[in-house]
TITORTOR-396349 format. One record per residue (C-alpha): residue number from 1; residue in three letters; x, y, z. Coordinates in steps of 0.05 Angstrom, whole numbers, always signed. Example, Ala and Ser with C-alpha at 12.3 -4.5 7.8 and 13.67 -1.06 7.14 Angstrom:
2
 num residu   east  north     up
   1    Ala   +246    -90   +156
   2    Ser   +273    -21   +143
// end
This chain:
339
 num residu   east  north     up
   1    Met     -5     +0     +2
   2    Asp    +29    +69    -12
   3    Phe    +10   +117    +40
   4    Gly     +2   +202    +23
   5    Leu     +1   +255    +60
   6    Val    -49   +313    +59
   7    Leu    -36   +380    +76
   8    Gln    -68   +460    +74
   9    Thr    -23   +509    +37
  10    Asp    -21   +553   +101
  11    Pro    +33   +597   +100
  12    Pro    +94   +600   +110
  13    Ala   +103   +550    +54
  14    Ser   +177   +526    +78
  15    Lys   +130   +490   +129
  16    Val    +84   +449    +81
  17    Val   +148   +433    +42
  18    Glu   +180   +417   +104
  19    Leu   +134   +368   +124
  20    Met   +135   +335    +61
  21    Lys   +197   +327    +63
  22    Arg   +194   +295   +126
  23    Ala   +137   +248    +99
  24    Glu   +182   +217    +42
  25    Asp   +240   +210    +97
  26    Asn   +194   +172   +127
  27    Gly   +168   +127    +69
  28    Phe   +106   +162    +44
  29    Thr   +101   +165    -31
  30    Tyr    +42   +226    -52
  31    Gly    +41   +292    -23
  32    Trp    -32   +321    -28
  33    Thr    -55   +393    -14
  34    Phe   -127   +419    -16
  35    Asp   -131   +470    -78
  36    Ser   -176   +532    -58
  37    Ala   -152   +590    -85
  38    Val   -182   +646    -35
  39    Leu   -177   +594    +25
  40    Trp   -104   +583    +20
  41    Gln    -24   +594    -14
  42    Glu    -29   +579    -90
  43    Pro     -6   +500    -93
  44    Phe    +29   +499   -157
  45    Val    +81   +549   -138
  46    Ile    +88   +500    -73
  47    Tyr    +87   +435   -114
  48    Ser   +159   +466   -144
  49    Gln   +194   +462    -80
  50    Ile   +164   +407    -56
  51    Leu   +187   +372   -115
  52    Ala   +261   +402   -111
  53    His   +265   +382    -41
  54    Thr   +243   +307    -47
  55    Ser   +262   +248    -98
  56    Arg   +211   +198   -102
  57    Leu   +143   +244    -75
  58    Thr    +97   +239   -120
  59    Val    +46   +310   -119
  60    Gly    -18   +341   -143
  61    Pro    -83   +373   -116
  62    Met   -132   +341    -78
  63    Val   -175   +363   -102
  64    Thr   -168   +414   -169
  65    Asn   -230   +424   -205
  66    Pro   -244   +451   -277
  67    Gly   -273   +518   -250
  68    Thr   -222   +564   -218
  69    Arg   -172   +553   -273
  70    Thr   -179   +536   -355
  71    Trp   -161   +469   -371
  72    Glu   -101   +479   -416
  73    Val    -65   +523   -352
  74    Thr    -78   +464   -315
  75    Ala    -48   +421   -366
  76    Ser    +10   +465   -387
  77    Thr    +23   +473   -299
  78    Phe    +32   +404   -293
  79    Ala    +65   +381   -355
  80    Thr   +125   +437   -337
  81    Leu   +132   +407   -260
  82    Asn   +129   +344   -303
  83    Asp   +179   +361   -350
  84    Met   +224   +387   -290
  85    Phe   +228   +332   -244
  86    Gly   +208   +263   -277
  87    Asn   +120   +251   -289
  88    Arg   +118   +263   -212
  89    Thr    +54   +291   -208
  90    Val    -17   +272   -204
  91    Cys    -87   +312   -222
  92    Gly   -127   +294   -162
  93    Ile   -195   +335   -194
  94    Gly   -280   +344   -165
  95    Arg   -338   +390   -165
  96    Gly   -294   +451   -125
  97    Asp   -339   +451    -64
  98    Ser   -296   +499    -17
  99    Ala   -258   +531    -81
 100    Met   -317   +550   -124
 101    Arg   -364   +562    -62
 102    Val   -317   +618    -32
 103    Ala   -321   +645    -94
 104    Gly   -398   +651    -98
 105    Arg   -399   +600   -154
 106    His   -434   +534   -154
 107    Pro   -399   +468   -155
 108    Asn   -373   +439   -227
 109    Thr   -426   +393   -248
 110    Leu   -419   +316   -275
 111    Ala   -409   +335   -354
 112    Arg   -360   +385   -338
 113    Ile   -304   +348   -304
 114    Ser   -319   +300   -347
 115    Glu   -294   +346   -402
 116    Ala   -241   +375   -372
 117    Met   -205   +300   -356
 118    Lys   -203   +282   -422
 119    Val   -167   +361   -442
 120    Ile   -121   +350   -376
 121    Arg    -94   +280   -385
 122    Ala   -100   +289   -460
 123    Leu    -46   +353   -467
 124    Gly     -8   +331   -399
 125    Ser     +8   +258   -436
 126    Gly    +31   +292   -502
 127    Gln    -27   +291   -543
 128    Glu    -77   +327   -575
 129    Ala   -139   +366   -540
 130    Asp   -191   +404   -571
 131    Leu   -213   +465   -520
 132    Gly   -282   +472   -553
 133    Gly   -263   +482   -631
 134    Thr   -192   +495   -629
 135    Val   -144   +428   -626
 136    Val    -83   +449   -591
 137    Arg    -25   +405   -570
 138    Phe    +41   +427   -530
 139    Pro    +91   +439   -575
 140    Trp   +150   +431   -527
 141    Ile   +130   +360   -480
 142    Lys   +175   +300   -482
 143    Asp   +156   +236   -516
 144    Asp   +147   +205   -450
 145    Ala   +107   +251   -408
 146    Arg    +55   +228   -378
 147    Leu    -10   +259   -328
 148    Pro    -51   +211   -283
 149    Val   -122   +242   -272
 150    Trp   -165   +220   -205
 151    Met   -234   +232   -195
 152    Ala   -257   +247   -117
 153    Ala   -334   +224   -116
 154    Tyr   -389   +196    -69
 155    Gly   -448   +192   -107
 156    Pro   -466   +146   -152
 157    Lys   -463   +181   -219
 158    Ala   -405   +205   -193
 159    Leu   -377   +135   -180
 160    Lys   -398    +99   -245
 161    Met   -363   +165   -286
 162    Thr   -300   +154   -246
 163    Gly   -295    +76   -256
 164    Glu   -314    +96   -332
 165    Glu   -260   +148   -338
 166    Ala   -209   +169   -291
 167    Asp   -136   +133   -280
 168    Gly   -163   +134   -204
 169    Phe   -210   +138   -140
 170    Ile   -207   +180    -84
 171    Leu   -258   +164    -35
 172    Gln   -251   +223    +30
 173    Leu   -272   +175    +89
 174    Ala   -238   +110   +119
 175    Asp   -310    +72   +139
 176    Leu   -296     +1   +119
 177    Tyr   -376    -15   +100
 178    Leu   -367    +49    +51
 179    Thr   -307    +32    +35
 180    Glu   -331    -37     +4
 181    Tyr   -386     -2    -20
 182    Met   -357    +51    -55
 183    Val   -298     +6    -85
 184    Lys   -345    -35   -111
 185    Ala   -383    +12   -148
 186    Val   -325    +46   -184
 187    Lys   -290    -35   -205
 188    Arg   -364    -56   -239
 189    Ala   -364    +12   -273
 190    Ala   -302     +5   -309
 191    Thr   -313    -73   -329
 192    Asp   -378    -45   -353
 193    Ala   -337     -7   -389
 194    Gly   -298    -51   -426
 195    Arg   -230    -29   -377
 196    Asp   -195    -67   -335
 197    Pro   -211    -49   -262
 198    Ala   -142    -64   -234
 199    Glu   -123     +4   -279
 200    Val   -169    +41   -233
 201    Lys   -124    +59   -172
 202    Ile   -158    +65   -113
 203    Cys   -136   +124    -56
 204    Val   -173   +132     +4
 205    Ala   -159   +195    +57
 206    Ala   -177   +217   +110
 207    Pro   -155   +241   +186
 208    Ala   -102   +191   +218
 209    Tyr    -91   +226   +301
 210    Val    -45   +172   +336
 211    Thr    -52   +163   +416
 212    Glu     -7   +142   +462
 213    Asp    -71    +84   +484
 214    Asp   -135    +80   +474
 215    Ser   -153   +117   +556
 216    Pro   -221   +150   +537
 217    Glu   -187   +216   +544
 218    Ala   -137   +201   +492
 219    Leu   -187   +179   +439
 220    Ala   -237   +239   +460
 221    His   -172   +293   +451
 222    Ala   -157   +251   +382
 223    Arg   -233   +253   +363
 224    Glu   -243   +331   +383
 225    Gln   -171   +340   +331
 226    Cys   -214   +297   +274
 227    Arg   -284   +317   +287
 228    Trp   -274   +376   +225
 229    Phe   -272   +311   +181
 230    Gly   -342   +295   +189
 231    Gly   -366   +368   +183
 232    Met   -324   +374   +108
 233    Val   -355   +309    +81
 234    Gly   -416   +330   +112
 235    Asn   -419   +387    +50
 236    His   -417   +337     -3
 237    Val   -475   +290    +33
 238    Ala   -518   +343    +37
 239    Asp   -517   +350    -41
 240    Leu   -531   +280    -45
 241    Val   -596   +287     +4
 242    Ser   -608   +345    -38
 243    Lys   -612   +309   -103
 244    Tyr   -631   +245    -83
 245    Gly   -673   +252    -25
 246    Glu   -662   +238    +52
 247    His   -673   +163    +42
 248    Ser   -649   +138    -28
 249    Ala   -632    +65    -52
 250    Ala   -582   +101    -87
 251    Val   -544   +132    -32
 252    Pro   -534    +82    +33
 253    Asp   -564   +103    +95
 254    Glu   -499    +93   +131
 255    Leu   -473   +163    +87
 256    Thr   -525   +206    +99
 257    Asp   -565   +198   +173
 258    Tyr   -505   +236   +209
 259    Ile   -520   +302   +187
 260    Lys   -587   +313   +200
 261    Ser   -575   +359   +258
 262    Arg   -524   +394   +209
 263    Glu   -548   +470   +203
 264    Gly   -503   +507   +156
 265    Tyr   -417   +518   +157
 266    Asp   -369   +570   +151
 267    Tyr   -316   +559    +96
 268    Ser   -272   +602   +143
 269    His   -254   +544   +186
 270    His   -255   +496   +126
 271    Gly   -207   +427   +144
 272    Arg   -191   +461   +214
 273    Ala   -194   +422   +285
 274    Asp   -228   +487   +319
 275    Asn   -288   +486   +268
 276    Pro   -338   +502   +302
 277    Asp   -391   +481   +249
 278    Thr   -378   +402   +269
 279    Ala   -417   +400   +332
 280    Phe   -463   +358   +296
 281    Val   -417   +294   +278
 282    Pro   -419   +237   +333
 283    Asp   -359   +206   +360
 284    Glu   -386   +147   +323
 285    Ile   -370   +182   +245
 286    Val   -311   +206   +272
 287    Asp   -288   +129   +295
 288    Arg   -320    +99   +221
 289    Phe   -288   +165   +172
 290    Cys   -217   +165   +213
 291    Leu   -168   +127   +235
 292    Ile   -152   +145   +314
 293    Gly   -114   +102   +367
 294    Pro    -57    +60   +376
 295    Val    -24    +44   +323
 296    Glu    -41    -17   +322
 297    Lys   -116     +6   +309
 298    His    -78    +44   +250
 299    Ile    -55    -23   +234
 300    Glu   -118    -70   +226
 301    Lys   -158    -16   +199
 302    Leu   -107     -4   +141
 303    Thr    -97    -74   +127
 304    Ala   -173    -77   +131
 305    Leu   -175    -23    +70
 306    Arg   -119    -58    +29
 307    Glu   -162   -129    +32
 308    Leu   -213    -76     +4
 309    Gly   -172    -67    -48
 310    Val   -153     +2    -20
 311    Asp    -88    +21    -65
 312    Gln    -67    +74    -27
 313    Phe    -75   +117    +44
 314    Ala    -71   +185    +46
 315    Val    -65   +218   +117
 316    Tyr   -101   +291   +128
 317    Asp    -56   +314   +178
 318    Met    -88   +379   +200
 319    His    -87   +366   +281
 320    Asp    -36   +385   +338
 321    Ala     +4   +324   +325
 322    Arg    +18   +329   +254
 323    Glu   +106   +317   +268
 324    Ala    +81   +258   +313
 325    Thr    +32   +232   +264
 326    Ile    +86   +227   +204
 327    Asp   +136   +190   +248
 328    Ala    +93   +140   +276
 329    Tyr    +70   +120   +215
 330    Gly   +137   +119   +177
 331    Thr   +173    +84   +254
 332    Thr   +107    +31   +256
 333    Val    +53    +34   +224
 334    Ile    +85    +31   +144
 335    Pro   +129    -23   +162
 336    Ala    +73    -66   +195
 337    Val    +22    -53   +128
 338    Asn    +75    -59    +79
 339    Gly   +119   -114   +118
// end
C-alpha cells in the first residue's frame, strides 16, 4: 500500500515543504494539498518547491476543479512540473466544493468534470485536445510525458463516471462498509465500460491521529482533533441528500444519516480542528471515517482497507500532532502494513 500526506497550503509555505520532506523520509510516496485559491496559498507554486526538496514523492491536488483554472493552463502547469522533475505529479480533480463556493459559484457538474479530465490528461500526456473547436498540443512536451487524473466521488453517478473515465478514485473517508460499497461501484463501472478494473487506482483519504493508548481521555482528544472531517464530508453528503432524497436506494443511509442535525457551514474554518460548525458530527462518525487510537488500531484498519482493494491511504494531517503522526507512521505503521 502506498501512503500519502495531505496538507492545507497555510503560510509559511516552507512549513508545507518541510512536512512533505519529513513524510518522504518516513516512507510516504505521495504528497497532496488542498486547492482553494481564496482560503489557502497557491499550491502549484509550492509543488515546485516540494519536488525540488524531495526525490521520490509524487505530488498533486486533493482536489483541483475545472472551474477555477482554464484546462490548458492546468495541464501546462502539470506538464511543466513533470518536465522539470520527471513525471512526479498526479491530477486529483472534483466538483470544487470550497474553491467554487467561497468565490460565489456553484460546484462543477459531472459533465464539465468529464470534459476537463479528457483535455487535461491528453495535453499533460503530450496528445492533442479540443478546446471547444480549437485543437491544440504542447509543442515543447517530451515523448514520455504522462499525467494520471484521479477523480474524487461519493454519489452514484460520480462513482460510475470515475470507473468509466478516471485513472484513480479518491474516496475521502475510511469507513470500511462505505469503502467496500464505493470501491465495488467504481470497479463494476470500469468492467462494464470494457476497462480492466485493476487499472483504476483506489485512494482512501482521511485524518489519522495516533494516541499513546486507548484511554477515554486520549481517544476523546483525538476525536476533537479530527471531528472537522465529518463536517467537510457533510458538505458533499448534504448535496447528495438534496439531489436524491433523505432515504434513497442510490445513496447508503450509512453515509447520509449523520447530517440530520447539520445547520450550516462557514468555509473560513474549512478543514480545521477548531471548526465550530462540526458539533453535529457524532463520535461514531469520527471513529468510522477516521483512523484514531494506538498504532495497532491504525494497522488493523489499514490492513482491512487494503483487503478491500485500497492502493493508497492518504493521511489528512490537520491537527495538533502533525510531526508525531508522520513519524509514527514511518517508524511503525507503514513497515507493519507493508512488511
